[in-house]
PyMOL commands that place a pseudoatom at each C-alpha (Angstrom):
pseudoatom trace, name=CA, resn=UNK, resi=1, chain=A, elem=C, hetatm=0, pos=[100.891, 135.148, 87.874]
pseudoatom trace, name=CA, resn=UNK, resi=2, chain=A, elem=C, hetatm=0, pos=[102.926, 138.339, 87.493]
pseudoatom trace, name=CA, resn=UNK, resi=3, chain=A, elem=C, hetatm=0, pos=[103.188, 137.779, 83.740]
pseudoatom trace, name=CA, resn=UNK, resi=4, chain=A, elem=C, hetatm=0, pos=[99.438, 137.380, 83.500]
pseudoatom trace, name=CA, resn=UNK, resi=5, chain=A, elem=C, hetatm=0, pos=[98.854, 140.628, 85.396]
pseudoatom trace, name=CA, resn=UNK, resi=6, chain=A, elem=C, hetatm=0, pos=[101.367, 142.442, 83.210]
pseudoatom trace, name=CA, resn=UNK, resi=7, chain=A, elem=C, hetatm=0, pos=[99.763, 141.142, 80.018]
pseudoatom trace, name=CA, resn=UNK, resi=8, chain=A, elem=C, hetatm=0, pos=[96.316, 142.132, 81.276]
pseudoatom trace, name=CA, resn=UNK, resi=9, chain=A, elem=C, hetatm=0, pos=[97.599, 145.629, 82.108]
pseudoatom trace, name=CA, resn=UNK, resi=10, chain=A, elem=C, hetatm=0, pos=[99.349, 146.002, 78.733]
pseudoatom trace, name=CA, resn=UNK, resi=11, chain=A, elem=C, hetatm=0, pos=[96.241, 144.819, 76.901]
pseudoatom trace, name=CA, resn=UNK, resi=12, chain=A, elem=C, hetatm=0, pos=[94.006, 147.252, 78.748]
pseudoatom trace, name=CA, resn=UNK, resi=13, chain=A, elem=C, hetatm=0, pos=[96.421, 150.123, 77.981]
pseudoatom trace, name=CA, resn=UNK, resi=14, chain=A, elem=C, hetatm=0, pos=[96.257, 149.294, 74.282]
pseudoatom trace, name=CA, resn=UNK, resi=15, chain=A, elem=C, hetatm=0, pos=[92.483, 149.178, 74.521]
pseudoatom trace, name=CA, resn=UNK, resi=16, chain=A, elem=C, hetatm=0, pos=[92.397, 152.765, 75.817]
pseudoatom trace, name=CA, resn=UNK, resi=17, chain=A, elem=C, hetatm=0, pos=[94.805, 154.090, 73.172]
pseudoatom trace, name=CA, resn=UNK, resi=18, chain=A, elem=C, hetatm=0, pos=[93.581, 155.993, 70.137]
pseudoatom trace, name=CA, resn=UNK, resi=19, chain=A, elem=C, hetatm=0, pos=[94.851, 158.501, 67.607]
pseudoatom trace, name=CA, resn=UNK, resi=20, chain=A, elem=C, hetatm=0, pos=[93.023, 161.256, 65.756]
pseudoatom trace, name=CA, resn=UNK, resi=21, chain=A, elem=C, hetatm=0, pos=[94.601, 163.194, 62.886]
pseudoatom trace, name=CA, resn=UNK, resi=22, chain=A, elem=C, hetatm=0, pos=[92.927, 166.118, 61.125]
pseudoatom trace, name=CA, resn=UNK, resi=23, chain=A, elem=C, hetatm=0, pos=[94.552, 167.861, 58.154]
pseudoatom trace, name=CA, resn=UNK, resi=24, chain=A, elem=C, hetatm=0, pos=[93.184, 171.204, 56.982]
pseudoatom trace, name=CA, resn=UNK, resi=25, chain=A, elem=C, hetatm=0, pos=[93.833, 173.211, 53.831]
pseudoatom trace, name=CA, resn=UNK, resi=26, chain=A, elem=C, hetatm=0, pos=[93.578, 176.646, 55.384]
pseudoatom trace, name=CA, resn=UNK, resi=27, chain=A, elem=C, hetatm=0, pos=[94.364, 178.881, 52.413]
pseudoatom trace, name=CA, resn=UNK, resi=28, chain=A, elem=C, hetatm=0, pos=[95.011, 178.717, 48.678]
pseudoatom trace, name=CA, resn=UNK, resi=29, chain=A, elem=C, hetatm=0, pos=[98.738, 179.019, 49.342]
pseudoatom trace, name=CA, resn=UNK, resi=30, chain=A, elem=C, hetatm=0, pos=[101.029, 176.216, 48.148]
pseudoatom trace, name=CA, resn=UNK, resi=31, chain=A, elem=C, hetatm=0, pos=[102.064, 173.540, 50.640]
pseudoatom trace, name=CA, resn=UNK, resi=32, chain=A, elem=C, hetatm=0, pos=[105.614, 174.915, 50.704]
pseudoatom trace, name=CA, resn=UNK, resi=33, chain=A, elem=C, hetatm=0, pos=[108.919, 173.566, 51.936]
pseudoatom trace, name=CA, resn=UNK, resi=34, chain=A, elem=C, hetatm=0, pos=[108.990, 174.863, 55.509]
pseudoatom trace, name=CA, resn=UNK, resi=35, chain=A, elem=C, hetatm=0, pos=[107.505, 172.925, 58.418]
pseudoatom trace, name=CA, resn=UNK, resi=36, chain=A, elem=C, hetatm=0, pos=[106.733, 174.162, 61.916]
pseudoatom trace, name=CA, resn=UNK, resi=37, chain=A, elem=C, hetatm=0, pos=[105.706, 172.009, 64.874]
pseudoatom trace, name=CA, resn=UNK, resi=38, chain=A, elem=C, hetatm=0, pos=[104.185, 172.863, 68.246]
pseudoatom trace, name=CA, resn=UNK, resi=39, chain=A, elem=C, hetatm=0, pos=[103.780, 170.068, 70.804]
pseudoatom trace, name=CA, resn=UNK, resi=40, chain=A, elem=C, hetatm=0, pos=[102.011, 169.870, 74.114]
pseudoatom trace, name=CA, resn=UNK, resi=41, chain=A, elem=C, hetatm=0, pos=[104.692, 169.361, 76.755]
pseudoatom trace, name=CA, resn=UNK, resi=42, chain=A, elem=C, hetatm=0, pos=[102.608, 167.958, 79.571]
pseudoatom trace, name=CA, resn=UNK, resi=43, chain=A, elem=C, hetatm=0, pos=[105.285, 167.975, 82.248]
pseudoatom trace, name=CA, resn=UNK, resi=44, chain=A, elem=C, hetatm=0, pos=[107.229, 170.901, 80.818]
pseudoatom trace, name=CA, resn=UNK, resi=45, chain=A, elem=C, hetatm=0, pos=[106.644, 174.615, 80.736]
pseudoatom trace, name=CA, resn=UNK, resi=46, chain=A, elem=C, hetatm=0, pos=[105.550, 174.930, 77.088]
pseudoatom trace, name=CA, resn=UNK, resi=47, chain=A, elem=C, hetatm=0, pos=[101.817, 174.239, 76.726]
pseudoatom trace, name=CA, resn=UNK, resi=48, chain=A, elem=C, hetatm=0, pos=[101.255, 176.362, 73.617]
pseudoatom trace, name=CA, resn=UNK, resi=49, chain=A, elem=C, hetatm=0, pos=[100.046, 174.304, 70.626]
pseudoatom trace, name=CA, resn=UNK, resi=50, chain=A, elem=C, hetatm=0, pos=[98.660, 177.224, 68.636]
pseudoatom trace, name=CA, resn=UNK, resi=51, chain=A, elem=C, hetatm=0, pos=[99.141, 177.899, 64.933]
pseudoatom trace, name=CA, resn=UNK, resi=52, chain=A, elem=C, hetatm=0, pos=[101.064, 181.036, 65.836]
pseudoatom trace, name=CA, resn=UNK, resi=53, chain=A, elem=C, hetatm=0, pos=[103.618, 179.028, 67.858]
pseudoatom trace, name=CA, resn=UNK, resi=54, chain=A, elem=C, hetatm=0, pos=[104.020, 176.413, 65.096]
pseudoatom trace, name=CA, resn=UNK, resi=55, chain=A, elem=C, hetatm=0, pos=[104.525, 179.152, 62.489]
pseudoatom trace, name=CA, resn=UNK, resi=56, chain=A, elem=C, hetatm=0, pos=[107.081, 180.848, 64.711]
pseudoatom trace, name=CA, resn=UNK, resi=57, chain=A, elem=C, hetatm=0, pos=[108.971, 177.563, 65.220]
pseudoatom trace, name=CA, resn=UNK, resi=58, chain=A, elem=C, hetatm=0, pos=[109.125, 176.943, 61.447]
pseudoatom trace, name=CA, resn=UNK, resi=59, chain=A, elem=C, hetatm=0, pos=[109.620, 180.615, 60.435]
pseudoatom trace, name=CA, resn=UNK, resi=60, chain=A, elem=C, hetatm=0, pos=[106.483, 180.411, 58.277]
pseudoatom trace, name=CA, resn=UNK, resi=61, chain=A, elem=C, hetatm=0, pos=[104.734, 183.549, 57.039]
pseudoatom trace, name=CA, resn=UNK, resi=62, chain=A, elem=C, hetatm=0, pos=[102.240, 181.991, 54.575]
pseudoatom trace, name=CA, resn=UNK, resi=63, chain=A, elem=C, hetatm=0, pos=[100.359, 178.930, 55.845]
pseudoatom trace, name=CA, resn=UNK, resi=64, chain=A, elem=C, hetatm=0, pos=[99.647, 176.131, 53.353]
pseudoatom trace, name=CA, resn=UNK, resi=65, chain=A, elem=C, hetatm=0, pos=[98.317, 173.267, 55.464]
pseudoatom trace, name=CA, resn=UNK, resi=66, chain=A, elem=C, hetatm=0, pos=[97.637, 172.573, 59.121]
pseudoatom trace, name=CA, resn=UNK, resi=67, chain=A, elem=C, hetatm=0, pos=[97.662, 169.142, 60.748]
pseudoatom trace, name=CA, resn=UNK, resi=68, chain=A, elem=C, hetatm=0, pos=[96.489, 168.543, 64.303]
pseudoatom trace, name=CA, resn=UNK, resi=69, chain=A, elem=C, hetatm=0, pos=[97.295, 165.114, 65.715]
pseudoatom trace, name=CA, resn=UNK, resi=70, chain=A, elem=C, hetatm=0, pos=[95.918, 163.975, 69.057]
pseudoatom trace, name=CA, resn=UNK, resi=71, chain=A, elem=C, hetatm=0, pos=[97.023, 160.690, 70.584]
pseudoatom trace, name=CA, resn=UNK, resi=72, chain=A, elem=C, hetatm=0, pos=[95.325, 159.400, 73.697]
pseudoatom trace, name=CA, resn=UNK, resi=73, chain=A, elem=C, hetatm=0, pos=[97.355, 157.054, 75.853]
pseudoatom trace, name=CA, resn=UNK, resi=74, chain=A, elem=C, hetatm=0, pos=[95.690, 157.553, 79.223]
pseudoatom trace, name=CA, resn=UNK, resi=75, chain=A, elem=C, hetatm=0, pos=[96.613, 161.260, 78.859]
pseudoatom trace, name=CA, resn=UNK, resi=76, chain=A, elem=C, hetatm=0, pos=[96.362, 163.237, 75.600]
pseudoatom trace, name=CA, resn=UNK, resi=77, chain=A, elem=C, hetatm=0, pos=[99.413, 164.186, 73.520]
pseudoatom trace, name=CA, resn=UNK, resi=78, chain=A, elem=C, hetatm=0, pos=[98.754, 166.949, 70.972]
pseudoatom trace, name=CA, resn=UNK, resi=79, chain=A, elem=C, hetatm=0, pos=[100.971, 167.974, 68.043]
pseudoatom trace, name=CA, resn=UNK, resi=80, chain=A, elem=C, hetatm=0, pos=[100.219, 170.837, 65.634]
pseudoatom trace, name=CA, resn=UNK, resi=81, chain=A, elem=C, hetatm=0, pos=[102.141, 170.808, 62.334]
pseudoatom trace, name=CA, resn=UNK, resi=82, chain=A, elem=C, hetatm=0, pos=[102.051, 173.737, 59.878]
pseudoatom trace, name=CA, resn=UNK, resi=83, chain=A, elem=C, hetatm=0, pos=[103.554, 173.751, 56.379]
pseudoatom trace, name=CA, resn=UNK, resi=84, chain=A, elem=C, hetatm=0, pos=[104.037, 176.742, 54.118]
pseudoatom trace, name=CA, resn=UNK, resi=85, chain=A, elem=C, hetatm=0, pos=[106.447, 179.429, 53.022]
for i in range(1, 85): cmd.bond("trace and resi %d" % i, "trace and resi %d" % (i + 1))
show_as sticks, trace
zoom trace
């Protein structure tokens, strides 16, 4: 009976899981070799997922592309990735 409850719970969790990824070409700049990431730390102090924070983390001055990935697993997890020079 416990296995059945666990499997039902695991199946319902997978049912409520989704992922959305959006990639944007922001400028005419080349993609570049540098990569900066800003993540949403839900239980931590850092809740800044802005482009400015991602550029600062990757030491990027010219943005090439921006990718925003949102994963929903009961609560949302957001990750902003910036590439450029």
